[in-house]
N, C-alpha and C positions, 0 to 999 in steps of 0.2 A: 359507480363508487368502488374503490379498491378494497378488497377483502384481505385481511392479514392473518398469517399463521406464524407463530413463533416456535422454533425447535432449538435444541441444543446440538452442538457439533457431535459427530459420531452417532447421532440418533437416526432412526429409520422412520420415514413418513410413508404411510400406506394410502393407496387410492381409496377414497370414501371416508377418510379421516379429516375432520376439521375443514371440510370444503375443498379438499384436494381431490380433483376429479381425474378421470381417465384422460381427458383432453389435455390437462396440465402435464400429466406424465408423458404423453406423446410429444408435446412441445419440448419438454426437458430432455427426452431421449434424443430427439433430433439435434438439440443444442449440444448435448454431450458428444454425439458422434462428430459434429462439425468442429467443435472447439476443444475436444479432448475431455477426459473424465477427471479433471483436476478437482472439481468442487464436490462431486458426489458420484456414487456408483449406482447402477440400475439393477433392480430386482424385477421379477415378473409383474408385480403390481405395487412396487414401492421404489423409493430412492433412499439411499443411505449416504449421509453427509460425511465428509472427510474433516480435516483439521482447518478448513477455511470457514471464516465467519463473515457476516455482512448481510447482504440482501439479494434476492433473486426476484425480479419482477416477471411474472409469467402471465401475459394478458392482463387481466384485472385482478390477479391474485399476487400478493406480495408475501414471499417466504423470508422471514428473518431467521438467520442462523446465528445463535449466540454461543459464546465460549462457556465452558463448564469446568470448574476447578474447585469444587467443594462437594460435600456429601449430601447435597439437597437442602442445605439451610438457606440458600439464597434464591429468591424468586426470579422468574424470567424478567420481570420489570426491573429488578435490581441489576441483573446481568446486562440488560440493555444499557442501563445508565453507566455501568462499569465499562462496557465496550466503548461507548461514546467518549467517556473520559480518557480511556486509554488511547483512542485515536487522536484526541486533542493533544494529549501529552506527547505523543509521537509525531505531532505536527501533520497529521493526515486530515484533520479537521481544524478549521479556525477556532480559536478559543473565545467564547462569549461569556460575559460576566453579568449582564443585565438580568433582572428578575423575569422579564418576558422571555428571554432566551432560555433561562433555566426551566421555565414552564414548557417550552417547546421540546427541551431535552426529555421531559417526562412523558409527553403526550404524542409526539410524532414518531413515525417510523424512521429507521436509520437512513434509508434511501431518501425519503422525503426531506429529512433534515439536511443531508448532504447536498441535495439539489438546491434547497433553499439557500444554504450558505454560499454555494457556487454562484447563484443568481445575485446575491447581495454583493459578492466580490466583483462580479462583472459590472453591476450598477455603480459601484464606487469608482471603477475605472472610467465609465462613461461620464460620471459627474465631474471627474477631474480633467476630462478631455482626452480624446483619442490622439495618439501620437502618429506622426508621419515618418516614413523611413524609405530608404532607397531599396529597390528590388530589381533584379535582372529580368528584362522582358525580351524575348526572342520571337520573331515572326514577321509576317508581311506588314508593310507600312506604305502609305501613299506618299510619304516624304522621307528623305534620307536623313536618318537620325542615329547617331552612335556608330557602331562598327558594322560594316557590310559583311553578311554571311555569304561567302563566294559560292559555295556549292549549291545552296538553295537559290541564289540569285541566277546562276547559270541555268538551272533547271527551269526557273520561271521564264527566262528569256527564250528558251527552246520552245516553250508552250505559248510564247507571244503574250505573256501577261505583263502588263505595265504596272509593276509594283516593285518595291525594294524589300529585301529580306535583311533585317538588321538585328543587332543585339545592343540594347541600351539600358541605362539605369533610369528607372522611373521613381519619382518621389511622391508617394501617395499613402493612403491608408490600407491599401490591399496588399498587406504583407503577411508572412506566415503566422505571426502572433494573433492577429485579428481573424485570420482564416480559421485557425484552430478554435478560437472561442465561438465563432459563428457555427462551426460544425457541431460543437457541444450543444449549443442552443437548438440547432435543428434536431438533434437526437432527443432532447428534452421535450420538444414540441410534439413528438410522437407518443409520449407517455401519458397515462391517465392521471394527470396531476390535479390537485385542487384548483378551482376556478381562478383564484387570485394569482396562483403561480403560473397558470396558463397565460393570463393577461401580461404578466411580467416577462415571460418568454417572448410573446409576440412583440411587445414594446421594444425590448432590447434587440431582437432579431431585426426589426424594422430599422433601427438606428444604424446597425452595421451595414445592412443592404443598401440603404439610402446613401451611405458614405462610399459606396463602390466596392465593398468587401465581398469576395467570392469565397464561399465555404470550401475548405479543403482540409483533409486529415493529414497530419504530419506525424509519422511514427516517433520521431524524436526531435525536439527543438533544442539546439545547443544553447548553452548558457549565454553566449554572446548575442544570441538572437533576442533575448529578453531585454527590453529597452529600459525598464525601470523597476525597482523593487515592488512597486504597487501591482505589477502584473504577476509576480511570482506565485502567489497563493492560488489565484484563479487558474493560471496555466497548469500548475501542479494538479489541481483537482480535476480540471478538464481532461488532462492527459490520462489520469487514472481511469476516468469514466470511459474515454474513447478506446483506450488500450484493451479493456475487458469486453468491448463490444465491437463487432465488425462494423465500422462506421459507414461503409458503402452499401450496407444491406438495410433495406427499409424495415421499420418496425412491424408493419402490417403483415410481412411475409413470415417472420419468425417469432415475434412476440416474446422474446426472452432478453432481459437485460441483467447482467451480473455486476454487482459491486461487492466483490469478495476480497478478503484479506487473509493471507496465510498466517495462522496463529503462531507458528514457529518463528516467523520473522517479526511478528508483532510483539511477541514475548521478548525476543532479543532486543528490539527497539525500546520496549518499556524498561527493561533492566538498565539499558544504556542511559536513557534519559533520566531515570530516577537516581542513577549514580552521579550524573552530571550535576544534579540539583542538591547534592549533599554539600554541607559546609566543610567537609573534610579536605585535607591537603592531599589530593589525589590527582592522577592523570588517567584518562581512560580513552582507548581507541576502539573503534568499531570496524569490523571487516578490514583489518589492516593486513595486506597481503605481502608475501615474499616469494621469490622464485626459488624452487628447490631442485629442479632438474630441467634443463633446457628451457622450454616455454611454459612448463607446468608450474603452478603456484599453489601455495597453501594459504588459507585464510581463516584464522580462528574467529569466533563470533566477537569476543571482546578480549582486550589486553589491558590489564589494570596495573598501574604503578602505585604501590602503597608503601610508605615509609622507606623509599629507596629500593624496593625489590619488586620485580615484575611477577604478575599472576595471570595465568590464562584462564578465561571463563568461557564455558561452552553451554549455551542454553538449550534446553529440551522441553518442548511443550508436550509432555507425556506424563500420565498419571502412573505412579509406581506405588506398590504396596510394601516394598522393602528396598533397602539400599543395596542394589546389586547391579553395577554397570556392566554393559556389554563389552566383550573383548575388543571389538573393533573401535569402540569409543576410547578405551584405555590406550590402544596403539596410536590412535589419532592424537590424543593429548600428549603422548610421549614425544611425537614428532614436533608438535607445536612448541613444547618447552625447549627443545633443542635449537629451533630456529629463532625463537623470540627471547632467548636468554632468561627463561623463567625457571624457578626452582619448584614451583607448585602449580597445579592446575585443578580446577573444580568443574564438575558437572552440575548445572543448576536446573532444578525441576520445580514445578508448582507443588506446594504442600497441600495434599488433600486428606490423606489418612494419618497425619501426624507422625510420619516416619522420622526417626531420629537422624540427625546429620551424621555423615560418615567422615570422621576426621581424616586428615591427610595420611595416606599409607604409602610407604616407600616402594618403589619398583625393586625387583629382586632378580637374581640370576647371573649378574656379571658385576665385576668390580667397578665401582663408580656410580652404579645405578641407584644406590641407596640415598644419594643426594637429590633425587627427583621424586616428587610426591604427587599423589592424586587423591582428591576427596570428593564428596558429594554434599550439596546444600539443597534443602527443600524450602522454597520461598513462599511466604504467606501473601499471596496476591490479593486476597479479599480479607478485609478486616471489618467485621460487624456490618456486612452488606455493602461496603464501599471499597473502592480501589485503595490499596494500602500505599499511602504516600510516605510511610516511614521505612519502606523496604530497603532503601539505599543505606540509611544509617544502621539498620539492624544487620545488613549483610556485611558492611565494613567492620562493624564491631566484632562479628563472628570470625571474619578472616584475620583480623588483627590479633585476636586471641590465639588462633592456631599458629599464626606466623611467629609470635613471640616464643612459641615452644619448639620451633624448628631450628636446627643448627645453622649458624651463619655461613 
């Protein structure tokens, strides 16, 4: 049976605490050396988590890392629910509305919920019928089919082998999309899942294998490879799972599976999605890039068009006790405004300590700079123990109030 520990980002977990043993530390140390120290850093008898949230499966121990953006008023169970809702809002988890699904959101681990939803997405695909597609096949054949590979054919004749080496298109089920899904199922088969999920994994894996599908990991599947919209969600979830795990390494050797999300990117995606859902007459772009020198590009987090004027928004998942931006952040926003025809830019932070907003302040030092402004906004992510769904409307109202005071 899997044991679960819940911690907050930036917290330290010590050996001997809550069932975290030396053997777990050793497995995580080996994982960190192999995959990089993105998710946590190592101490002599502890690990300290960074700004990544999600789940780490270490043998039969599951460590859930939760976001933290309040002064202790929100419980871990509430933060788990907030994280799941944020992942759903940002389309990293399918959205469920049934009462049974809501019960699962409260009782299951994040990793188990993620895998359960992935299995259900794959089951939907199987129920609708697997699709066939053409794929390129190269190699020896007993019959001449397709294009003859001359170099390999000459080598075979020198060795007196009676066979053809050809390249041909084959129409079947063993194409990259199904190969990727089966690879994800194979990874799940090695995890300590509940019995009903194990049965589901075996059943779906058997269907793919009996259809002639060979599991293979593809680092990236191009959009044209995806045959139908019904595959998109399953492939997106499988890709994330496989990308964070070395898919060609067996579970028994390393026993660590990571499903982690960068809170800086998740916060940016949350603000973007919540702005899209407002009923205001706005336009918003995310990660819109422009070239500024040779092949180098600049890419602000968000660009907002409000009442005919552009605003640059830069999200920072960092807790501040006072409104004091860093000099490099101010320089970065200054460049963004020049290239994206904006008059004002804002740094967006989570509101934890009730820090007052910093109204737009003009840049100084040279003639013409007084028409460019930078301010700071502190966003209330959590409202009464739940994800703040009104954040978009509140932010737009605040920005519009400031904009009306700026010179045209």
